[in-house]
VOFIMAR-400868 format. One record per residue (C-alpha): y negated, z, x; residue number from 1; residue in one letter. Coordinates in nm, 2 decimals. Each point is the difference from the previous one (the first is absolute). Layout:
% VOFIMAR-400868
((Y, Z, X), NUM, 'A');
...
//
This chain:
% VOFIMAR-400868
((0.00, 0.00, 0.00), 1, 'M');
((-0.34, -0.09, 0.13), 2, 'R');
((-0.31, 0.18, -0.12), 3, 'A');
((-0.34, -0.17, 0.04), 4, 'Y');
((-0.35, 0.10, -0.07), 5, 'M');
((-0.23, -0.27, -0.12), 6, 'M');
((-0.37, -0.09, 0.00), 7, 'T');
((-0.17, -0.16, -0.29), 8, 'M');
((-0.34, -0.10, 0.13), 9, 'T');
((-0.24, -0.23, -0.18), 10, 'G');
((0.01, -0.23, 0.29), 11, 'T');
((0.35, -0.11, -0.08), 12, 'F');
((-0.03, -0.04, -0.38), 13, 'F');
((-0.05, -0.35, -0.11), 14, 'L');
((-0.26, -0.09, -0.26), 15, 'L');
((0.01, -0.38, -0.01), 16, 'L');
((0.21, -0.27, -0.16), 17, 'F');
((0.05, -0.35, 0.13), 18, 'G');
((0.19, -0.21, 0.25), 19, 'G');
((0.15, -0.33, 0.09), 20, 'S');
((0.35, -0.12, -0.10), 21, 'C');
((0.17, -0.21, 0.27), 22, 'K');
((0.36, 0.11, -0.03), 23, 'K');
((0.22, -0.22, -0.22), 24, 'S');
((0.35, 0.15, 0.03), 25, 'D');
((0.00, 0.19, -0.33), 26, 'T');
((0.30, -0.04, -0.23), 27, 'A');
((-0.02, -0.20, -0.32), 28, 'P');
((-0.19, 0.18, -0.27), 29, 'G');
((-0.17, 0.24, 0.24), 30, 'E');
((-0.38, 0.02, -0.02), 31, 'K');
((-0.22, 0.11, 0.29), 32, 'I');
((-0.24, 0.28, -0.11), 33, 'I');
((-0.15, 0.04, 0.35), 34, 'Y');
((0.08, -0.13, 0.34), 35, 'Q');
((-0.13, -0.01, 0.35), 36, 'T');
((0.14, -0.14, 0.32), 37, 'D');
((-0.27, 0.17, 0.21), 38, 'F');
((-0.15, -0.33, 0.13), 39, 'D');
((-0.34, 0.15, -0.11), 40, 'T');
((-0.13, 0.34, -0.10), 41, 'D');
((-0.02, -0.01, -0.38), 42, 'D');
((-0.13, 0.35, -0.03), 43, 'G');
((0.31, 0.16, -0.14), 44, 'F');
((0.13, 0.18, 0.30), 45, 'F');
((-0.20, 0.22, 0.23), 46, 'Y');
((-0.13, -0.15, 0.32), 47, 'T');
((-0.18, 0.20, 0.26), 48, 'G');
((0.07, 0.33, 0.18), 49, 'E');
((-0.07, 0.37, -0.05), 50, 'D');
((0.15, 0.33, 0.12), 51, 'A');
((0.32, -0.04, -0.21), 52, 'T');
((0.09, -0.36, 0.06), 53, 'G');
((-0.09, -0.37, 0.03), 54, 'A');
((0.07, -0.33, -0.17), 55, 'G');
((-0.05, -0.34, 0.15), 56, 'T');
((0.08, -0.35, -0.13), 57, 'I');
((0.06, -0.27, 0.27), 58, 'Q');
((0.20, -0.32, 0.02), 59, 'N');
((0.15, 0.06, -0.34), 60, 'G');
((0.12, 0.35, 0.07), 61, 'I');
((-0.13, 0.33, -0.14), 62, 'Y');
((0.05, 0.28, 0.25), 63, 'T');
((-0.04, 0.36, -0.13), 64, 'M');
((-0.02, 0.28, 0.25), 65, 'R');
((0.05, 0.37, -0.08), 66, 'N');
((-0.17, 0.21, 0.27), 67, 'K');
((0.09, 0.34, -0.14), 68, 'K');
((0.31, 0.20, -0.07), 69, 'T');
((-0.06, -0.08, -0.37), 70, 'Q');
((0.06, -0.31, -0.20), 71, 'F');
((-0.27, -0.26, -0.03), 72, 'V');
((0.04, -0.17, -0.33), 73, 'D');
((-0.14, -0.34, -0.10), 74, 'F');
((-0.03, -0.04, -0.37), 75, 'F');
((-0.07, -0.25, -0.27), 76, 'Y');
((-0.20, 0.09, -0.31), 77, 'T');
((0.19, 0.16, -0.28), 78, 'S');
((-0.09, -0.30, -0.22), 79, 'S');
((0.22, -0.25, 0.19), 80, 'L');
((0.25, -0.02, -0.29), 81, 'F');
((-0.25, 0.11, -0.27), 82, 'N');
((0.09, -0.16, -0.33), 83, 'G');
((0.32, -0.16, 0.13), 84, 'I');
((0.32, 0.11, -0.18), 85, 'S');
((0.36, -0.08, 0.08), 86, 'G');
((0.17, -0.03, 0.34), 87, 'N');
((-0.21, 0.00, 0.31), 88, 'I');
((0.04, 0.01, 0.38), 89, 'A');
((-0.18, 0.06, 0.33), 90, 'I');
((0.10, -0.17, 0.32), 91, 'E');
((-0.11, 0.00, 0.37), 92, 'A');
((0.12, -0.13, 0.33), 93, 'K');
((-0.04, 0.29, 0.25), 94, 'V');
((0.09, 0.12, 0.35), 95, 'K');
((-0.03, 0.38, 0.07), 96, 'P');
((-0.07, 0.14, 0.35), 97, 'G');
((0.30, 0.04, 0.22), 98, 'A');
((0.22, 0.29, -0.11), 99, 'G');
((-0.22, 0.11, -0.29), 100, 'T');
((0.00, -0.05, -0.38), 101, 'Y');
((-0.24, -0.22, -0.19), 102, 'G');
((0.00, -0.20, -0.32), 103, 'G');
((-0.10, -0.01, -0.37), 104, 'L');
((-0.14, 0.28, -0.22), 105, 'R');
((-0.06, 0.00, -0.38), 106, 'W');
((-0.06, 0.23, -0.30), 107, 'N');
((-0.26, 0.18, 0.20), 108, 'D');
((-0.22, 0.26, -0.18), 109, 'N');
((-0.32, -0.04, 0.20), 110, 'S');
((-0.16, 0.30, -0.17), 111, 'S');
((0.28, 0.24, 0.12), 112, 'A');
((0.03, -0.08, 0.37), 113, 'A');
((0.29, -0.24, -0.04), 114, 'G');
((0.21, 0.22, -0.23), 115, 'I');
((0.26, -0.21, -0.18), 116, 'A');
((-0.01, -0.29, 0.25), 117, 'A');
((0.33, -0.19, 0.06), 118, 'R');
((0.08, -0.18, 0.32), 119, 'T');
((0.23, -0.26, 0.15), 120, 'L');
((-0.01, 0.04, 0.38), 121, 'E');
((0.19, -0.15, 0.28), 122, 'M');
((0.04, 0.03, 0.38), 123, 'K');
((0.04, -0.28, 0.24), 124, 'D');
((0.36, 0.12, 0.08), 125, 'N');
((0.15, -0.09, -0.33), 126, 'G');
((-0.05, 0.33, -0.18), 127, 'I');
((-0.19, 0.03, -0.34), 128, 'F');
((-0.08, 0.27, -0.25), 129, 'A');
((-0.13, 0.03, -0.35), 130, 'V');
((-0.21, 0.31, -0.06), 131, 'G');
((-0.25, 0.18, -0.21), 132, 'K');
((-0.27, 0.27, 0.02), 133, 'Y');
((0.06, 0.32, -0.20), 134, 'D');
((-0.25, 0.22, -0.19), 135, 'A');
((-0.10, 0.16, 0.33), 136, 'N');
((-0.06, -0.33, 0.17), 137, 'G');
((0.31, 0.04, 0.22), 138, 'T');
((0.21, -0.30, 0.08), 139, 'Y');
((0.35, -0.01, -0.15), 140, 'V');
((0.26, -0.25, 0.13), 141, 'N');
((0.17, -0.12, -0.32), 142, 'I');
((0.25, -0.25, 0.14), 143, 'S');
((0.06, 0.16, 0.34), 144, 'G');
((-0.04, -0.20, 0.32), 145, 'D');
((0.23, -0.30, -0.05), 146, 'L');
((0.09, -0.29, 0.22), 147, 'F');
((-0.03, -0.36, -0.14), 148, 'S');
((0.13, -0.31, 0.18), 149, 'S');
((-0.27, -0.19, -0.21), 150, 'A');
((-0.27, 0.14, 0.24), 151, 'I');
((-0.10, -0.22, 0.29), 152, 'A');
((-0.03, 0.25, 0.28), 153, 'K');
((-0.33, -0.01, 0.20), 154, 'G');
((-0.15, -0.27, -0.22), 155, 'D');
((-0.19, -0.06, -0.33), 156, 'F');
((0.19, 0.08, -0.32), 157, 'N');
((-0.08, -0.07, -0.36), 158, 'V');
((-0.01, 0.31, -0.21), 159, 'L');
((0.00, -0.04, -0.38), 160, 'R');
((-0.01, 0.25, -0.28), 161, 'V');
((0.08, -0.12, -0.35), 162, 'E');
((-0.03, 0.18, -0.33), 163, 'Q');
((0.23, -0.15, -0.25), 164, 'R');
((0.08, 0.15, -0.34), 165, 'D');
((-0.05, 0.36, 0.11), 166, 'G');
((0.17, -0.03, 0.34), 167, 'T');
((-0.16, -0.02, 0.34), 168, 'T');
((0.18, -0.24, 0.24), 169, 'H');
((-0.07, 0.02, 0.37), 170, 'C');
((0.08, -0.32, 0.21), 171, 'L');
((-0.02, -0.09, 0.36), 172, 'I');
((0.00, -0.37, 0.10), 173, 'N');
((0.14, -0.08, -0.35), 174, 'G');
((0.28, 0.25, 0.01), 175, 'T');
((-0.01, 0.29, -0.25), 176, 'E');
((0.04, 0.32, 0.21), 177, 'V');
((-0.07, 0.27, -0.26), 178, 'Y');
((-0.08, 0.04, -0.37), 179, 'S');
((-0.10, 0.30, -0.22), 180, 'M');
((-0.14, 0.07, -0.34), 181, 'A');
((-0.37, -0.06, -0.01), 182, 'A');
((-0.06, 0.31, -0.22), 183, 'N');
((-0.34, -0.12, -0.09), 184, 'G');
((-0.11, -0.08, 0.35), 185, 'D');
((-0.25, -0.29, 0.03), 186, 'R');
((-0.05, -0.23, 0.29), 187, 'L');
((-0.37, 0.09, -0.01), 188, 'D');
((-0.16, 0.13, 0.22), 189, 'V');
((0.18, -0.20, 0.27), 190, 'C');
((-0.04, -0.11, 0.36), 191, 'G');
((0.12, 0.08, 0.35), 192, 'F');
((0.09, 0.33, 0.17), 193, 'L');
((-0.01, 0.05, 0.38), 194, 'V');
((0.21, 0.26, 0.18), 195, 'G');
((-0.16, 0.27, 0.22), 196, 'V');
((-0.17, -0.11, 0.32), 197, 'N');
((0.12, -0.36, -0.02), 198, 'T');
((-0.08, -0.35, -0.15), 199, 'T');
((0.12, -0.22, -0.28), 200, 'L');
((-0.05, -0.38, 0.00), 201, 'Q');
((0.00, -0.21, -0.31), 202, 'A');
((0.03, -0.38, -0.03), 203, 'D');
((-0.07, -0.01, -0.38), 204, 'Y');
((-0.01, 0.21, -0.31), 205, 'F');
((0.03, -0.10, -0.36), 206, 'R');
((0.03, 0.14, -0.36), 207, 'A');
((0.22, -0.20, -0.24), 208, 'I');
((0.06, -0.01, -0.37), 209, 'Q');
((0.37, -0.06, -0.05), 210, 'L');
((0.16, -0.21, -0.28), 211, 'P');
//
């Protein structure tokens, strides 16, 4: 079990909506709600640097750096899926720092220091975990640390979280690695998380309405 403290600074909370759509490998019937391939800074993700971390966009890669012994979280607005019913998904191609966890985060209660957040994290050694934050803001590893041959070690991997008919499905490079009852969880607020004192790189991020 890993326990993390988190910061929720205004610097890292996103207030804008917009972006370009250049990826075209969605499945039939899927509709892109938002997408960025980080060719340009569209204002959604934090860029700059302060005492807790830094974010840079260069050559189509978004690099997030956590400089403290706390998570630095990079969020979308809670209205990303506003008014959209039915099945939805978030997806990103990411590469965590060597030997550390990084990945996707959703169902974040921004007014309560991250309480109720859910996570799909992976290491570059083939290990992943699905977790949550309890009422005290302490991380709880739901799945346990599991190995998946679907993970490309030391490289970028596509993480995807789908909510279908009340079930949350976690996929890595197209392979479902874990599922659980959604129990009312929402993909909003969603974004990236970065492990302590390390970096996470992202090649793209998108939010999708599923058929």
